[in-house]
C-alpha positions in Angstrom: 97.2 -16.1 34.2 94.7 -15.6 37.0 92.3 -18.0 35.3 94.9 -20.7 35.0 95.9 -20.3 38.6 92.3 -20.5 39.7 91.6 -23.7 37.8 94.8 -25.5 38.5 93.6 -26.9 41.9 90.6 -28.4 40.1 92.9 -30.6 37.9 95.0 -31.6 41.0 91.9 -32.5 42.9 90.6 -34.6 39.9 93.9 -36.5 39.6 94.0 -37.0 43.4 90.4 -38.2 43.5 91.1 -40.6 40.6 94.2 -42.0 42.3 92.2 -42.4 45.5 89.4 -44.2 43.7 91.8 -46.9 42.5 93.6 -47.1 45.8 90.3 -47.6 47.7 89.1 -50.0 45.1 92.2 -52.1 45.4 91.9 -52.1 49.2 88.4 -53.4 49.0 89.2 -55.9 46.3 92.0 -57.5 48.3 89.5 -58.4 51.0 87.1 -60.0 48.4 88.4 -63.6 48.4 85.9 -64.8 45.9 86.9 -62.2 43.3 90.7 -62.8 43.9 90.2 -66.6 43.5 88.3 -66.0 40.3 91.0 -63.7 39.0 93.7 -66.3 39.9 91.8 -69.0 38.0 91.4 -66.8 35.0 95.1 -66.0 35.1 95.9 -69.7 35.3 93.9 -70.4 32.2 95.7 -67.6 30.3 99.1 -68.9 31.4 98.2 -72.5 30.4 97.0 -71.2 27.0 100.3 -69.3 26.4 102.3 -72.4 27.4 100.3 -74.8 25.3 103.3 -75.5 22.9 105.7 -76.1 25.8 103.4 -78.4 27.7 102.3 -80.3 24.7 105.9 -81.0 23.6 107.6 -81.6 27.0 104.9 -83.0 29.2 102.3 -84.7 27.0 104.6 -85.4 23.9 101.7 -84.8 21.5 100.3 -82.1 19.3 96.6 -81.3 19.0 96.5 -83.1 15.6 98.4 -86.3 16.6 96.2 -89.4 16.1 96.5 -92.7 17.8 93.9 -95.2 16.8 95.0 -97.6 19.5 93.8 -95.1 22.0 90.5 -94.1 20.4 87.8 -93.3 23.0 90.5 -93.8 25.6 89.0 -93.2 29.0 90.6 -90.7 31.4 93.6 -92.3 33.1 96.5 -91.2 35.3 98.8 -93.7 33.7 99.5 -91.6 30.6 99.6 -87.8 31.1 98.4 -87.3 27.5 95.2 -89.1 28.4 94.4 -87.5 31.7 91.2 -86.3 30.2 90.8 -89.2 27.8 91.0 -89.4 24.0 88.6 -88.8 21.2 87.4 -91.1 18.4 90.8 -91.0 16.6 92.9 -91.0 19.7 93.7 -87.4 20.0 94.7 -86.2 23.4 91.8 -84.2 25.0 94.1 -82.4 27.5 96.4 -81.2 24.7 93.4 -80.1 22.6 91.9 -78.4 25.6 95.1 -76.3 26.1 95.2 -75.2 22.4 91.4 -74.7 22.6 92.0 -72.3 25.5 94.3 -70.3 23.4 91.8 -70.0 20.6 88.7 -69.3 22.8 90.4 -66.8 25.1 92.0 -65.0 22.1 88.6 -64.7 20.4 86.9 -63.6 23.7 89.5 -61.0 24.7 90.2 -59.9 21.1 86.5 -59.3 20.3 86.0 -57.6 23.7 88.9 -55.2 22.9 87.4 -54.2 19.6 84.0 -53.8 21.4 85.6 -51.7 24.1 87.5 -49.5 21.6 84.6 -48.8 19.3 82.2 -48.3 22.3 84.5 -45.8 23.9 85.3 -43.8 20.7 81.6 -43.6 19.6 80.2 -43.2 23.1 82.6 -40.4 24.0 81.9 -38.5 20.8 78.1 -38.9 21.1 78.1 -37.7 24.7 80.6 -34.9 24.3 79.6 -33.3 21.0 75.9 -34.2 21.0 74.0 -32.5 18.2 73.6 -34.1 14.8 76.4 -36.7 15.4 74.6 -37.9 18.6 71.3 -38.1 16.7 72.9 -40.0 13.8 74.7 -42.5 16.0 71.6 -43.1 18.1 69.7 -44.0 15.0 72.5 -46.4 13.9 72.7 -48.0 17.4 68.9 -48.3 17.7 68.8 -49.9 14.2 71.5 -52.4 15.1 69.8 -53.2 18.4 66.5 -53.8 16.6 68.0 -56.5 14.4 68.0 -59.9 16.2 71.7 -60.4 17.1 71.8 -64.1 16.4 70.4 -63.7 12.8 72.8 -60.8 12.0 75.7 -62.8 13.5 74.8 -65.9 11.4 74.6 -63.9 8.2 77.9 -62.2 8.7 79.6 -65.5 9.8 78.4 -67.2 6.7 79.7 -64.4 4.5 83.2 -64.0 6.1 83.8 -67.6 7.1 84.8 -69.3 10.4 88.4 -68.3 10.9 89.6 -67.1 14.3 90.5 -63.6 12.9 87.1 -63.4 11.2 85.3 -64.3 14.4 87.2 -61.7 16.4 86.3 -59.0 13.9 82.7 -60.1 13.6 82.0 -60.5 17.3 83.8 -57.3 18.1 82.1 -55.3 15.4 78.6 -56.3 16.3 78.7 -56.0 20.1 79.8 -52.4 20.5 76.4 -50.5 20.5 75.7 -51.4 24.1 79.0 -50.1 25.3 78.6 -46.9 23.2 75.3 -46.1 24.8 76.7 -46.8 28.3 79.8 -44.5 27.7 77.5 -41.9 26.2 75.4 -41.8 29.3 78.4 -41.4 31.5 79.9 -38.7 29.3 76.7 -36.6 29.2 76.9 -36.5 33.0 80.7 -35.8 33.3 80.8 -33.1 30.6 78.8 -30.8 32.9 81.2 -31.3 35.9 83.3 -28.4 37.1 86.7 -29.9 36.1 85.5 -30.2 32.5 84.1 -26.7 32.5 87.3 -25.4 33.9 89.3 -27.2 31.1 87.1 -25.6 28.4 87.5 -22.2 30.0 91.3 -22.3 29.8 91.2 -23.5 26.2 92.0 -27.2 26.5 91.1 -28.9 23.2 88.2 -31.3 23.0 90.3 -34.4 22.4 92.3 -33.8 25.6 89.2 -33.2 27.6 87.6 -36.4 26.2 90.5 -38.7 26.5 92.3 -37.3 29.5 89.7 -36.0 31.8 86.4 -37.7 30.9 87.7 -41.1 29.8 89.7 -41.7 33.0 86.5 -41.4 35.0 84.5 -43.7 32.6 87.1 -46.3 32.0 86.8 -48.2 35.4 83.1 -48.9 34.9 83.7 -49.8 31.2 86.3 -52.4 32.3 83.6 -54.0 34.4 81.2 -54.3 31.4 84.1 -55.6 29.2 84.9 -58.4 31.7 81.3 -59.7 31.4 81.5 -59.2 27.6 84.4 -61.6 27.3 82.3 -64.4 28.9 79.4 -63.6 26.6 81.6 -63.7 23.6 83.1 -67.1 24.6 79.5 -68.4 24.9 78.6 -67.0 21.5 81.6 -68.7 19.9 80.5 -72.0 21.4 77.0 -71.5 20.1 78.3 -70.7 16.6 80.5 -73.8 16.7 77.4 -75.9 17.6 75.8 -74.5 14.5 78.8 -75.3 12.4 79.9 -71.6 12.0 82.6 -71.4 14.6 86.2 -72.5 14.6 86.6 -75.5 12.4 88.4 -78.8 13.0 91.2 -79.7 13.3 92.0 -76.4 15.1 90.4 -76.8 18.5 88.3 -74.4 20.4 86.3 -75.1 23.5 83.2 -74.6 21.5 83.9 -77.0 18.7 85.4 -79.6 21.2 82.1 -79.5 23.0 80.1 -79.7 19.8 82.2 -82.6 18.5 81.9 -84.4 21.9 78.1 -84.1 21.9 78.0 -86.1 18.6 79.8 -89.0 20.3 78.1 -88.7 23.7 77.0 -92.4 23.8 80.6 -93.7 23.2 82.7 -91.1 24.9 80.6 -89.2 27.5 83.9 -88.0 29.2 84.7 -86.0 26.1 82.1 -83.4 27.2 83.5 -82.9 30.7 86.7 -81.0 30.0 85.5 -78.4 27.4 82.2 -78.0 29.2 83.8 -77.4 32.5 86.4 -75.0 31.0 83.6 -72.9 29.4 81.6 -72.9 32.6 84.4 -72.1 35.0 85.9 -69.3 32.7 82.5 -67.6 32.2 81.7 -67.9 35.9 85.1 -66.4 36.8 84.6 -63.5 34.4 81.3 -62.7 35.9 82.7 -62.9 39.4 85.6 -60.6 38.5 83.2 -58.1 36.9 80.9 -58.2 39.9 83.8 -57.8 42.3 85.2 -54.9 40.4 81.8 -53.2 40.4 81.6 -53.6 44.2 85.1 -52.4 44.7 84.8 -49.3 42.5 81.3 -48.4 43.7 80.6 -49.9 47.1 77.2 -48.2 47.3 75.9 -50.8 44.8 76.9 -53.6 47.2 75.3 -51.8 50.2 72.1 -51.3 48.3 
């Protein structure tokens, strides 16, 4: 009883410190106009992607597969909402395809990043907390995966599993977790020796509770920062795979295959490159800005240094 009473303040202090961390981070983040603007832009892309069906039917009156040979290579015009961003070689609306492409590209990016985050946390926490033979084994696995050129491994797996959106999410998520795992492991090794973790072990708290309630809550903010950057990298990777013919296949649009397709008709329709290229650039830039802003908000010492 005396031990439990003595250690109770440690848990209260840990929870209060965690709450204070988020409160202070939010206070600093609200003053960072660039990060807020980037987050609003990202949210706008997500909302537009979710509303792609509604906008296509009620504003543009076209689907992403509708063809109109009378408007092939139609230049951008304000006269017809469906061709605000022009039309491709078979008259498909670029703006409609851009909206549906946003849905696919963002789903691949966030879906793969979620798998990456989940695997990285589970493996990294276990490596750092239990150490011993499991840590040695997983370090060997991670080192081996990191030694293989990522692009080659990605190409082999993509050829084997095919280019469907679900396959891309699983492939990109399953191949990108080692970096997160090593990062989480490093943080866990430091946190497992802290007083609040030692106190939890003394009073008999089980390992799973210590890992996921006490250690994870301190690791998670920094992992979110890494994951925000991961989403941008995954979107770029999907675009690169589309350029190589291993990404999302037509007629289903993604920003990557739209850009690849437009590059083949650059002489006849140079405007076809603008929309998907700008969408990829702005989205990746915003993700990096949000990640950088979160890092500064959660650890202002990095910004000061």
